[in-house]
VOBA-1610 file (N, C-alpha, C; in pm, whole numbers, padded with zeros to 5 digits, always signed):
BEGIN
Met+08682-02491-09306Met+08787-02604-09330Met+08723-02734-09351Asn+08616-02761-09277Asn+08541-02882-09273Asn+08478-02904-09413Ala+08419-02804-09456Ala+08332-02798-09591Ala+08438-02824-09701Met+08540-02749-09690Met+08648-02772-09785Met+08705-02936-09783Arg+08734-02981-09689Arg+08774-03122-09673Arg+08688-03199-09732Leu+08548-03184-09726Leu+08427-03281-09758Leu+08448-03265-09916Arg+08488-03145-09983Arg+08476-03126-10149Arg+08602-03224-10179Asp+08706-03192-10103Asp+08850-03279-10138Asp+08817-03425-10156Asp+08741-03462-10071Asp+08730-03616-10033Asp+08594-03667-10116Ala+08518-03582-10154Ala+08389-03613-10207Ala+08389-03691-10331Gly+08451-03623-10445Gly+08452-03685-10569Gly+08351-03629-10637Thr+08299-03701-10751Thr+08209-03649-10847Thr+08092-03750-10857Gly+07980-03718-10854Gly+07862-03825-10853Gly+07815-03869-11014Pro+07734-03965-11020Pro+07703-04003-11156Pro+07667-03903-11266Ala+07585-03803-11190Ala+07529-03700-11277Ala+07634-03579-11290Gly+07768-03586-11272Gly+07868-03500-11282Gly+07856-03375-11187Lys+07751-03418-11069Lys+07767-03317-10958Lys+07854-03351-10862Thr+07922-03268-10795Thr+08002-03328-10672Thr+07912-03351-10544Arg+07945-03454-10475Arg+07882-03470-10387Arg+07895-03383-10231Ser+08011-03319-10262Ser+08055-03231-10145Ser+07946-03127-10118Ser+07880-03045-10211Ser+07769-02959-10187Ser+07647-03031-10110Thr+07602-03133-10141Thr+07501-03207-10066Thr+07567-03221-09938Arg+07658-03282-09919Arg+07708-03315-09776Arg+07727-03177-09686Thr+07781-03072-09743Thr+07782-02953-09691Thr+07639-02902-09636Val+07547-02909-09721Val+07404-02864-09680Val+07364-02949-09562Ser+07381-03074-09566Ser+07333-03172-09482Ser+07397-03136-09339Ala+07546-03089-09354Ala+07596-03065-09229Ala+07530-02957-09161Arg+07484-02844-09244Arg+07418-02727-09213Arg+07298-02746-09145Leu+07223-02845-09221Leu+07088-02871-09160Leu+07094-02925-09023Met+07188-03017-09004Met+07205-03096-08899Met+07256-02995-08774Ala+07352-02900-08799Ala+07380-02805-08687Ala+07248-02725-08666Leu+07160-02683-08748Leu+07034-02600-08737Leu+06949-02694-08657Val+06940-02817-08672Val+06833-02901-08597Val+06899-02910-08447Leu+07023-02927-08440Leu+07078-02930-08301Leu+07065-02805-08223Ala+07046-02705-08290Ala+07062-02574-08225Ala+06888-02524-08182Leu+06804-02594-08239Leu+06679-02568-08242Leu+06608-02584-08077Pro+06663-02697-08022Pro+06612-02723-07902Pro+06653-02621-07803Leu+06768-02574-07802Leu+06838-02487-07734Leu+06760-02339-07746Ala+06732-02297-07866Ala+06637-02176-07892Ala+06506-02175-07842Leu+06442-02306-07864Leu+06300-02303-07818Leu+06271-02352-07666Ala+06402-02391-07585Ala+06384-02414-07450Ala+06338-02330-07357Pro+06258-02339-07275Pro+06220-02232-07170Pro+06344-02185-07085Pro+06323-02069-07023Pro+06441-02036-06956Pro+06440-02121-06808Ala+06541-02157-06762Ala+06561-02237-06641Ala+06497-02168-06520Pro+06416-02228-06420Pro+06354-02168-06303Pro+06462-02123-06213Ala+06426-02014-06153Ala+06511-01951-06050Ala+06554-02066-05931Gln+06679-02062-05879Gln+06696-02168-05799Gln+06650-02102-05660Ala+06589-02203-05571Ala+06521-02183-05461Ala+06633-02181-05343Ala+06619-02096-05240Ala+06687-02093-05118Ala+06617-02068-05000Ser+06670-02114-04905Ser+06608-02086-04756Ser+06592-01960-04710Trp+06490-01909-04678Trp+06463-01784-04628Trp+06396-01791-04492Thr+06453-01709-04385Thr+06379-01679-04260Thr+06285-01572-04265Leu+06163-01576-04249Leu+06064-01477-04246Leu+06033-01460-04107Arg+06013-01316-04087Arg+05975-01274-03947Arg+05847-01207-03935Val+05754-01262-03851Val+05627-01184-03834Val+05620-01110-03720Gln+05555-00996-03712Gln+05547-00906-03587Gln+05410-00856-03563Asn+05365-00825-03452Asn+05236-00757-03418Asn+05252-00618-03455Ala+05154-00548-03401Ala+05141-00404-03427Ala+05244-00313-03365Ala+05291-00390-03243Ala+05389-00310-03175Ala+05527-00341-03211Gly+05554-00429-03305Gly+05666-00480-03342Gly+05731-00596-03275Gln+05638-00653-03200Gln+05701-00781-03126Gln+05665-00901-03209Pro+05749-01006-03187Pro+05741-01126-03246Pro+05585-01194-03220Leu+05533-01251-03338Leu+05392-01290-03332Leu+05388-01444-03378Ala+05374-01529-03274Ala+05324-01652-03304Ala+05202-01715-03356Asp+05192-01810-03435Asp+05050-01881-03489Asp+05026-01788-03603Ala+05128-01713-03673Ala+05085-01647-03789Ala+05087-01746-03896Val+04996-01758-04002Val+05013-01813-04103Val+05061-01739-04230Leu+05171-01788-04293Leu+05222-01708-04421Leu+05234-01813-04547Ala+05188-01769-04649Ala+05191-01855-04765Ala+05242-01768-04880Val+05336-01804-04966Val+05400-01719-05052Val+05363-01795-05205Glu+05291-01688-05278Glu+05253-01745-05411Glu+05378-01700-05506Val+05426-01798-05578Val+05544-01786-05677Val+05471-01779-05805Lys+05505-01670-05902Lys+05462-01661-06022Lys+05499-01788-06120Gly+05402-01843-06195Gly+05445-01975-06276Gly+05413-02084-06201Gln+05406-02090-06085Gln+05378-02216-05986Gln+05219-02256-05976Thr+05219-02396-05974Thr+05067-02417-05982Thr+05007-02400-05826Gly+04878-02371-05824Gly+04816-02337-05692Gly+04756-02451-05637Gln+04724-02567-05709Gln+04649-02692-05667Gln+04744-02788-05618Ala+04710-02861-05526Ala+04775-02963-05448Ala+04767-03099-05551Pro+04874-03190-05572Pro+04872-03300-05636Pro+04751-03384-05619Ala+04705-03460-05707Ala+04579-03544-05690Ala+04630-03647-05572Gly+04522-03642-05487Gly+04548-03748-05386Gly+04604-03696-05246Thr+04632-03571-05256Thr+04687-03516-05129Thr+04598-03522-05008Leu+04642-03561-04891Leu+04556-03587-04767Leu+04611-03504-04657Ala+04539-03463-04584Ala+04564-03403-04452Ala+04468-03447-04324Gln+04485-03443-04213Gln+04427-03476-04104Gln+04407-03365-03975Met+04287-03362-03935Met+04254-03286-03837Met+04179-03384-03738Glu+04264-03397-03623Glu+04218-03483-03533Glu+04132-03428-03417Gln+04064-03519-03339Gln+03988-03496-03210Gln+04030-03580-03102Arg+04100-03498-03014Arg+04160-03568-02897Arg+04126-03479-02756Ser+04089-03543-02666Ser+04061-03486-02542Ser+03943-03375-02559Arg+03849-03390-02643Arg+03758-03309-02657Arg+03793-03165-02723Gln+03914-03161-02801Gln+03985-03058-02861Gln+04008-03101-03005Phe+04022-02998-03108Phe+04083-03032-03231Phe+04224-03023-03248Ser+04321-03083-03309Ser+04459-03097-03327Ser+04492-03122-03453Pro+04562-03039-03525Pro+04616-02902-03474Pro+04491-02815-03457Ala+04507-02696-03369Ala+04417-02582-03389Ala+04420-02506-03507Ile+04537-02499-03585Ile+04545-02439-03706Ile+04609-02535-03789Leu+04545-02560-03913Leu+04577-02670-04001Leu+04586-02594-04145Ile+04705-02583-04189Ile+04738-02522-04336Ile+04747-02634-04443Val+04656-02593-04550Val+04639-02714-04659Val+04655-02633-04777Gln+04699-02695-04896Gln+04708-02631-05035Gln+04560-02674-05081Thr+04523-02582-05171Thr+04380-02595-05235Thr+04380-02740-05319Gly+04281-02808-05291Gly+04274-02946-05351Gly+04306-03058-05259Thr+04342-03015-05146Thr+04363-03122-05031Thr+04236-03169-04974Ala+04237-03318-04950Ala+04106-03367-04878Ala+04150-03388-04719Val+04078-03361-04625Val+04102-03370-04497Val+04015-03459-04430Asn+04076-03562-04368Asn+04012-03658-04267Asn+03984-03588-04137Phe+03889-03629-04063Phe+03861-03585-03919Phe+03832-03699-03834Pro+03951-03774-03791Pro+03943-03885-03708Pro+03896-03826-03570Asn+03828-03936-03511Asn+03792-03902-03362Asn+03842-04001-03282Phe+03939-03957-03189Phe+04005-04034-03107Phe+03962-04050-02961Asp+03829-03985-02940Asp+03785-03973-02801Asp+03672-04075-02783Thr+03632-04114-02678Thr+03537-04207-02642Thr+03393-04147-02662Val+03370-04019-02663Val+03263-03967-02707Val+03244-03938-02851Arg+03119-03911-02898Arg+03101-03869-03016Arg+03116-03719-03047His+03147-03683-03166His+03169-03535-03203His+03076-03510-03334His+03045-03399-03339His+02958-03340-03467His+03022-03233-03515Val+03126-03234-03616Val+03196-03144-03669Val+03146-03067-03787Tyr+03156-02949-03791Tyr+03090-02867-03891Tyr+03167-02729-03917Ser+03124-02682-04031Ser+03182-02562-04076Ser+03083-02479-04143Phe+03045-02358-04113Phe+02952-02260-04195Phe+03038-02167-04289Ser+03157-02162-04290Ser+03246-02100-04338Ser+03226-02080-04514Ala+03244-01956-04569Ala+03223-01966-04717Ala+03323-02043-04799Thr+03442-02060-04733Thr+03540-02132-04792Thr+03500-02281-04799Lys+03463-02338-04705Lys+03401-02465-04730Lys+03291-02495-04612Lys+03180-02521-04656Lys+03053-02576-04549Lys+03051-02723-04565Phe+03053-02779-04455Phe+03018-02922-04432Phe+02950-02945-04308Asp+02923-03074-04294Asp+02838-03114-04172Asp+02867-03272-04134Leu+02952-03298-04063Leu+02983-03431-04008Leu+02912-03475-03876Lys+02785-03524-03917Lys+02685-03559-03791Lys+02756-03665-03695Leu+02702-03665-03579Leu+02769-03751-03467Leu+02827-03859-03517Tyr+02957-03889-03482Tyr+03022-04021-03516Tyr+03152-04037-03415Thr+03189-04158-03424Thr+03321-04217-03363Thr+03411-04258-03469Gly+03547-04276-03443Gly+03619-04315-03546Gly+03653-04225-03651Thr+03676-04269-03773Thr+03686-04185-03880Thr+03569-04196-04005Pro+03525-04086-04046Pro+03415-04077-04128Pro+03488-04145-04271Thr+03381-04205-04338Thr+03423-04283-04447Thr+03482-04211-04565Ala+03445-04081-04593Ala+03500-03991-04714Ala+03557-03866-04615Pro+03680-03829-04668Pro+03723-03706-04624Pro+03663-03583-04700Val+03690-03473-04633Val+03649-03334-04699Val+03716-03282-04798Leu+03684-03243-04897Leu+03770-03174-04997Leu+03761-03033-04998Phe+03878-02958-04968Phe+03890-02833-04954Phe+03954-02779-05077Asp+03871-02736-05184Asp+03908-02693-05315Asp+03883-02540-05347Lys+03872-02450-05234Lys+03863-02300-05262Lys+03948-02227-05139Ala+04038-02144-05179Ala+04135-02078-05103Ala+04048-01994-04994Gly+04084-01983-04871Gly+04032-01909-04771Gly+04035-01965-04631Val+03976-01923-04539Val+03977-01969-04412Val+03830-02042-04363Ala+03854-02157-04327Ala+03728-02252-04265Ala+03724-02247-04117Ala+03648-02193-04047Ala+03634-02204-03895Ala+03549-02345-03871Leu+03615-02416-03787Leu+03554-02542-03741Leu+03477-02531-03595Gly+03382-02600-03574Gly+03333-02632-03459Gly+03275-02773-03427Cys+03219-02785-03315Cys+03168-02918-03271Cys+03009-02890-03205Asn+02924-02951-03272Asn+02777-02920-03260Asn+02748-02954-03084Ile+02831-03051-03043Ile+02798-03101-02899Ile+02882-03031-02812His+03033-02991-02826His+03109-02948-02747His+03142-02801-02788Asp+03097-02685-02726Asp+03094-02558-02764Asp+03236-02476-02746Asp+03296-02561-02673Asp+03449-02488-02664Asp+03546-02562-02748Met+03488-02631-02851Met+03606-02710-02943Met+03601-02600-03066Ser+03708-02550-03110Ser+03732-02474-03231Ser+03863-02485-03287Ala+03871-02473-03422Ala+03985-02492-03481Ala+03971-02401-03629His+04070-02381-03707His+04067-02326-03841His+04161-02405-03921Ile+04097-02441-04049Ile+04175-02463-04167Ile+04195-02367-04267Ile+04324-02335-04286Ile+04376-02233-04383Ile+04406-02300-04512Val+04327-02273-04614Val+04359-02336-04752Val+04423-02217-04862Val+04512-02256-04903Val+04621-02159-04970Val+04638-02206-05119Asp+04667-02112-05214Asp+04691-02149-05352Asp+04843-02171-05369Thr+04911-02233-05291Thr+05050-02245-05298Thr+05105-02355-05220Pro+05230-02408-05276Pro+05265-02528-05189Pro+05372-02459-05075His+05408-02326-05079His+05484-02263-04987His+05413-02200-04872Phe+05421-02274-04756Phe+05347-02216-04650Phe+05388-02271-04519Ala+05374-02193-04410Ala+05419-02227-04275Ala+05352-02140-04199Lys+05379-02192-04046Lys+05319-02118-03934Lys+05443-02057-03844Ser+05414-01927-03795Ser+05537-01883-03715Ser+05540-01945-03593Asp+05654-01966-03533Asp+05696-02024-03402Asp+05674-01917-03299Ala+05708-01955-03170Ala+05696-01850-03046Ala+05777-01715-03084Gln+05894-01730-03153Gln+05972-01604-03170Gln+05927-01548-03298Gly+05801-01577-03354Gly+05756-01524-03495Gly+05839-01543-03610Leu+05907-01674-03609Leu+06000-01691-03726Leu+05931-01824-03796Leu+05964-01835-03914Leu+05937-01948-04006Leu+06029-01941-04116Arg+06049-02074-04187Arg+06154-02089-04296Arg+06074-02133-04400Leu+06102-02096-04524Leu+06043-02136-04646Leu+06143-02151-04761Glu+06140-02239-04831Glu+06228-02239-04952Glu+06173-02167-05091Leu+06228-02072-05121Leu+06174-01987-05239Leu+06274-01949-05321Pro+06251-01901-05448Pro+06350-01838-05528Pro+06342-01675-05488Ala+06456-01612-05528Ala+06460-01473-05511Ala+06368-01407-05628Gly+06318-01291-05594Gly+06226-01226-05673Gly+06112-01158-05602Glu+06024-01105-05679Glu+05894-01055-05643Glu+05776-01149-05624His+05730-01173-05508His+05601-01266-05484His+05494-01198-05414Val+05387-01280-05412Val+05279-01250-05340Val+05261-01306-05184Leu+05255-01246-05086Leu+05248-01306-04963Leu+05116-01306-04921Lys+05061-01409-04872Lys+04924-01409-04805Lys+04941-01459-04660Ala+04886-01364-04573Ala+04912-01386-04421Ala+04754-01395-04356Trp+04768-01464-04236Trp+04644-01466-04166Trp+04686-01502-03998His+04589-01455-03920His+04620-01481-03772His+04481-01495-03704Pro+04481-01586-03596Pro+04346-01589-03522Pro+04293-01479-03483Lys+04378-01381-03445Lys+04312-01260-03380Lys+04261-01152-03468Leu+04291-01177-03602Leu+04247-01079-03696Leu+04101-01110-03714Gly+04056-01241-03709Gly+03908-01246-03704Gly+03839-01247-03844Ser+03945-01270-03930Ser+03879-01260-04074Ser+03877-01392-04148Pro+03761-01401-04228Pro+03769-01534-04296Pro+03858-01516-04442Leu+03941-01423-04434Leu+04027-01398-04565Leu+04158-01377-04526Leu+04272-01387-04627Leu+04395-01379-04591Leu+04448-01256-04644Ser+04526-01176-04585Ser+04562-01043-04612Ser+04654-01072-04726Ser+04685-00972-04823Ser+04780-00969-04921Ser+04898-00870-04913Phe+05022-00932-04926Phe+05137-00828-04912Phe+05237-00855-05038Ala+05299-00738-05069Ala+05421-00763-05189Ala+05545-00833-05090Leu+05616-00917-05161Leu+05719-00978-05078Leu+05829-00975-05185Arg+05958-00913-05158Arg+06062-00892-05218Arg+06188-00966-05168Leu+06226-01075-05235Leu+06342-01132-05167Leu+06456-01116-05277Val+06588-01060-05189Val+06680-01035-05267Val+06831-01114-05205Ala+06862-01201-05300Ala+06986-01255-05257Ala+07091-01207-05166Gly+07123-01233-05053Gly+07239-01160-04990Gly+07176-01074-04884Ser+07040-01062-04871Ser+06992-00990-04757Ser+06857-01029-04726Glu+06828-01005-04581Glu+06718-01033-04536Glu+06573-00981-04560Pro+06470-01043-04576Pro+06355-00973-04607Pro+06292-00892-04502Ala+06245-00790-04532Ala+06157-00696-04442Ala+06079-00788-04342Pro+06061-00757-04210Pro+05935-00837-04117Pro+05806-00805-04186Val+05732-00914-04159Val+05574-00881-04186Val+05517-00849-04075Gln+05443-00737-04070Gln+05374-00682-03976Gln+05220-00688-03974Leu+05168-00761-03902Leu+05025-00773-03904Leu+04937-00684-03781Pro+04816-00635-03797Pro+04759-00535-03709Pro+04698-00613-03616Val+04770-00699-03522Val+04734-00765-03416Val+04807-00716-03296Arg+04741-00703-03172Arg+04777-00661-03055Arg+04822-00778-02956
//
């Protein structure tokens, strides 16, 4: 009907051709151009929801201090440029004892004690050596490889901690009830898990299936 109306109103051009055909073609081209962005646009990402994950030991009991990280297909593993975290030294202890960071995070090691500390790690994930110092070292340490870095102090043997480096922004540590919450889309994901009692410099991998309307199965680690 629109094309017909265009012919009725168009009249005849100087060369004896109707302007209606030109206007009809233009209208079709415009409709095609408007449709192209819709056809080429990538599908919208799945909407994230809040999930409660449960971690259990080998006996099925709640497991505290377990690190869980969920890798979602299509999402970046690197932290945004300039991301910083902090591993403090207070009362001759590291705080926190377990620090989780995303790959590409720089970590500061401020010393709030009145004594000097010598912080180091021999782990394959990150080897570094901060010789005796007070205050905060000038340059933070960049953790650019996923894995587990065990920390120590060369002066105080009872000081120890772990920095867990993961290739995802979705991570948390379980509470005393073995629970943690993460914002994730439904679907099939890769779950990485670690616990101090495992004694491993690597994170264990599991398949994680999240289905809307149902609770995910508990994550069970071989820890007593």
